[in-house]
C-alpha positions in Angstrom: -0.1 0.2 0.0 1.4 3.5 -0.8 2.1 6.2 1.8 -0.5 8.8 1.2 2.6 11.3 1.0 3.4 9.7 -2.1 -0.1 11.0 -4.1 0.6 14.6 -5.5 -1.9 16.1 -7.0 -1.7 18.1 -10.4 -4.1 20.8 -11.8 -4.6 21.7 -15.2 -7.2 24.1 -17.1 -9.4 22.3 -19.0 -9.6 23.6 -22.4 -12.4 25.6 -23.5 -15.0 24.4 -26.0 -14.2 27.1 -28.4 -10.6 26.4 -28.6 -11.1 22.6 -29.2 -13.7 23.0 -32.0 -11.3 25.9 -33.5 -8.7 23.3 -33.4 -11.1 20.7 -34.7 -12.4 22.9 -37.5 -8.6 24.0 -39.0 -7.4 20.2 -38.8 -10.6 19.4 -40.9 -9.7 22.1 -43.2 -6.3 21.0 -43.6 -7.6 17.2 -44.6 -10.1 18.7 -47.0 -7.5 20.6 -48.6 -5.1 17.7 -48.7 -7.9 15.4 -50.2 -8.7 17.7 -52.7 -5.1 18.0 -53.6 -4.4 14.1 -53.6 -7.5 13.7 -55.8 -5.5 15.6 -58.6 -3.3 12.6 -58.9 -6.0 9.6 -57.9 -7.6 9.2 -61.4 -4.4 9.1 -63.3 -3.5 6.7 -60.9 -6.6 4.7 -61.1 -6.1 4.4 -65.1 -2.8 3.1 -64.8 -4.0 -0.1 -63.3 -4.6 -2.5 -65.8 -8.0 -4.1 -65.0 -9.1 -0.6 -64.9 -8.2 0.2 -67.9 -9.4 -2.8 -69.9 -12.9 -2.0 -68.2 -13.1 1.4 -69.5 -11.8 0.0 -73.4 -14.2 -2.4 -73.2 -17.2 0.1 -72.1 -15.6 2.1 -74.8 -15.5 -0.3 -77.7 -19.1 -1.7 -77.0 -20.4 1.8 -77.0 -18.9 2.3 -80.5 -19.6 -1.0 -81.8 -23.6 -0.1 -80.6 -23.4 2.9 -82.6 -25.0 5.1 -79.9 -21.6 6.5 -79.3 -19.3 7.9 -81.9 -15.8 9.4 -81.6 -15.1 13.0 -81.9 -12.1 14.5 -81.4 -10.5 12.0 -79.4 -13.7 11.7 -76.9 -16.4 8.9 -77.0 -19.6 11.0 -76.6 -23.4 9.8 -77.4 -24.7 10.1 -80.9 -27.5 12.4 -79.9 -24.9 14.6 -78.1 -22.9 14.6 -81.2 -26.0 15.8 -83.6 -26.8 18.5 -81.4 -23.6 19.9 -82.4 -24.2 19.3 -86.4 -25.6 21.6 -88.3 -28.4 19.5 -89.3 -32.2 20.0 -89.3 -34.9 17.7 -87.3 -35.2 15.6 -90.2 -31.9 14.9 -91.1 -31.0 14.2 -87.2 -34.0 12.1 -87.3 -33.1 9.8 -90.1 -29.5 9.2 -88.7 -31.1 8.3 -85.6 -33.6 6.0 -86.9 -30.5 4.4 -88.9 -28.6 3.9 -86.0 -31.9 2.4 -83.9 -32.4 0.1 -86.6 -29.1 -1.5 -86.7 -28.4 -1.7 -82.8 -31.4 -3.6 -82.7 -30.2 -6.2 -85.0 -26.9 -6.9 -83.4 -26.3 -10.1 -81.7 -23.9 -8.6 -79.6 -26.7 -7.2 -77.6 -29.8 -9.3 -78.7 -28.2 -12.9 -78.7 -31.5 -14.4 -79.8 -31.9 -12.2 -82.7 -33.8 -9.0 -83.4 -36.6 -8.9 -80.6 -39.1 -6.6 -82.5 -39.0 -3.9 -79.9 -38.0 -0.9 -82.2 -40.4 -1.8 -84.8 -43.3 -2.4 -82.1 -42.4 0.9 -80.6 -43.0 2.8 -84.4 -46.0 0.8 -84.6 -47.5 2.0 -81.5 -46.7 5.6 -81.6 -49.0 9.0 -81.8 -48.9 12.2 -82.1 -49.9 14.8 -79.5 -53.1 14.9 -81.6 -53.5 11.1 -81.4 -52.5 10.5 -84.9 -50.8 7.5 -85.9 -47.0 8.4 -86.8 -45.7 5.0 -88.8 -46.9 2.5 -91.2 -44.7 -0.5 -91.7 -41.9 1.3 -89.9 -42.2 4.9 -92.6 -43.4 8.0 -91.4 -46.8 9.2 -92.5 -47.4 12.3 -91.0 -45.4 14.5 -93.5 -46.6 17.9 -92.7 -43.2 20.0 -91.1 -45.2 20.7 -88.3 -44.6 17.3 -86.8 -40.8 17.3 -87.6 -40.3 17.8 -83.6 -42.4 15.1 -82.8 -40.9 12.8 -84.6 -37.4 13.8 -83.5 -38.3 13.5 -79.8 -39.8 10.0 -80.6 -36.1 9.0 -81.8 -34.9 10.6 -78.9 -37.0 8.8 -76.4 -36.2 5.5 -78.0 -32.7 6.5 -78.0 -32.7 6.3 -74.4 -34.3 3.3 -74.1 -32.0 1.5 -76.5 -29.0 2.7 -74.1 -30.9 1.0 -71.5 -30.5 -2.3 -73.5 -26.9 -1.4 -73.7 -26.4 -1.0 -70.2 -27.8 -4.5 -69.7 -25.3 -6.0 -71.6 -23.4 -8.4 -69.5 -19.7 -7.5 -70.3 -20.8 -3.6 -70.3 -22.1 -3.8 -67.4 -19.5 -5.6 -65.3 -17.1 -3.3 -67.1 -19.2 -0.5 -65.7 -19.2 -1.7 -62.2 -15.5 -2.5 -62.2 -15.0 1.4 -63.1 -17.4 2.7 -60.7 -16.1 0.8 -57.7 -12.7 1.0 -58.4 -13.0 5.1 -58.6 -15.2 5.0 -55.5 -12.8 3.2 -53.8 -10.2 5.2 -54.7 -12.0 8.5 -53.8 -12.6 6.9 -50.6 -9.1 6.4 -49.4 -7.9 9.5 -50.7 -10.4 11.3 -48.8 -9.2 9.2 -45.3 -5.4 9.5 -46.0 -5.1 12.9 -44.6 -6.7 11.5 -41.4 -4.0 9.8 -39.9 -1.5 12.3 -40.9 -2.9 15.3 -39.5 -4.5 13.2 -36.4 -2.0 10.6 -35.5 1.7 11.7 -36.7 1.5 14.6 -35.7 0.4 13.6 -32.1 3.3 11.1 -32.0 5.7 13.7 -33.1 5.0 16.7 -30.2 5.5 13.7 -27.1 4.7 16.1 -24.5 1.8 17.7 -25.6 0.4 15.1 -28.1 -1.4 18.0 -30.2 -2.7 18.3 -33.9 -1.6 21.5 -35.8 -5.0 23.1 -35.1 -4.3 21.9 -31.4 -0.9 23.7 -31.5 -2.3 26.8 -32.7 -4.7 27.0 -29.9 -2.8 25.7 -27.2 -4.4 22.9 -25.9 -2.6 19.6 -25.5 -3.7 16.0 -24.3 -3.0 14.2 -20.9 -4.3 10.7 -19.6 -6.5 10.2 -16.5 -2.9 10.4 -14.5 -2.1 13.7 -15.3 0.9 12.8 -17.1 1.8 13.0 -21.1 -0.1 10.1 -23.4 1.9 7.1 -24.2 2.5 6.3 -27.8 0.1 3.2 -27.2 -2.8 5.6 -25.8 -2.2 7.7 -28.7 -2.6 5.1 -31.4 -5.9 3.7 -29.6 -6.9 7.1 -29.4 -6.7 8.0 -33.1 -8.2 4.0 -33.8 -11.4 4.6 -32.0 -11.6 8.5 -33.6 -10.8 6.9 -37.2 -13.2 4.3 -37.4 -16.0 5.1 -35.2 -16.3 8.9 -35.6 -14.7 8.9 -39.2 -15.5 6.1 -41.3 -18.6 4.9 -39.2 -20.1 8.3 -39.5 -19.9 8.0 -43.7 -22.1 4.6 -43.3 -24.5 6.1 -40.6 -25.2 10.1 -41.7 -22.3 11.2 -39.6 -24.7 9.8 -36.3 -21.2 9.0 -34.2 -19.7 12.5 -35.1 -22.7 14.7 -33.8 -22.8 12.8 -30.8 -18.9 13.0 -30.4 -19.6 16.9 -30.3 -22.5 16.9 -28.4 -20.8 14.9 -25.6 -17.8 17.8 -26.2 -20.5 20.6 -25.5 -23.0 19.3 -23.3 -21.5 16.7 -21.0 -20.5 17.6 -17.4 -16.4 16.5 -18.2 -16.9 18.3 -21.7 -14.8 15.4 -23.2 -15.4 13.9 -26.6 -16.6 10.3 -27.5 -12.8 9.4 -28.4 -11.2 11.4 -25.0 -14.3 9.6 -22.7 -13.8 6.2 -24.4 -10.3 6.5 -24.1 -10.1 8.2 -20.8 -7.9 11.2 -22.0 -8.2 15.0 -21.4 -7.7 18.2 -23.4 -6.3 21.0 -21.4 -5.0 24.6 -21.7 -1.3 25.0 -22.3 -1.0 28.4 -21.1 1.6 29.3 -18.6 1.5 25.1 -18.0 3.3 22.1 -19.0 2.5 18.2 -19.0 5.0 16.2 -17.9 6.2 13.2 -19.8 6.6 10.5 -16.6 6.6 10.7 -13.0 10.4 11.2 -13.0 10.3 14.5 -14.6 7.5 15.3 -12.3 9.7 14.4 -9.0 12.5 16.1 -10.6 10.7 19.4 -11.0 9.6 19.1 -7.3 13.2 18.7 -5.8 14.2 21.6 -8.4 11.3 23.8 -6.6 12.6 22.7 -2.9 16.3 23.5 -3.7 15.1 26.9 -5.0 15.9 26.7 -8.4 13.4 27.5 -11.1 10.3 28.7 -9.0 9.7 31.5 -11.8 9.5 28.8 -14.3 5.9 28.7 -15.8 6.2 25.4 -17.2 5.6 24.2 -13.4 3.0 26.4 -12.4 -0.5 24.8 -11.7 -3.6 26.3 -12.7 -7.1 25.4 -11.5 -9.6 23.2 -14.0 -9.1 19.1 -14.2 -7.4 17.9 -11.3 -5.2 14.5 -11.4 -3.1 12.4 -9.1 0.7 11.2 -9.9 1.8 8.4 -7.6 
């Protein structure tokens, strides 16, 4: 059993919530800024992977083979978008779309069982706004120029239906999934990458105060329940909980863990965030006070004071607020 005289109390001023939030916002801003910078290199990096490149080439090849896409100035674009840029009247555009759709629905690549008569049946059922039949045996029967726009609208709607069949193609669908999933994972990883830098690396470098850059600017630091600097293990555990629960899990749960943490910081009696509460750590002000690395440093400072040395050293001047015991 330890003697009562061996127990010493340390006093620290609890960091104000406004300063903590300011530090958090600054660190979050740094993370987002780095994210956007890294994002500039994410897409070229993903495109360099063979499976992503092959998937994109498969989609492009199938799109061009279908006739629904065309290549223009090195880019693959929809035929309808290309026609919008051409100096053609509605009749000419309609003719080109009709030829494209007729050819598409006869391709075995997309319809292995032959022509399903989808397009011809759509033509037979098409009616104008005044409920007049628009086609007979696949040919236009309303020759009045007033119907040009209605015919072109019909072809555009049929074109959208054809795109739906293209996207249902097994190879096209698989290539699309691979491309979208690859870019989604790349963006998420790029978004998460700055967090270890700002919320783990910097606290590991600042061994005494375990500060982030935002905490450094607002002059606040972290300490454990024993009143001493956090160990490396505690810093890592604290970061892991912060990262996986309050960041990663928040992305999947409408930011709920993050709101809970901020609510605890502002409203709880101890004013600890969720990760500080779970890890039993405290955020304190570093105005005219320091955090001891270990018990030996604390005892050395006490002995120095007894000898009349360093009494005016502001690092060892206790202030009111959060109290801790050193045994």
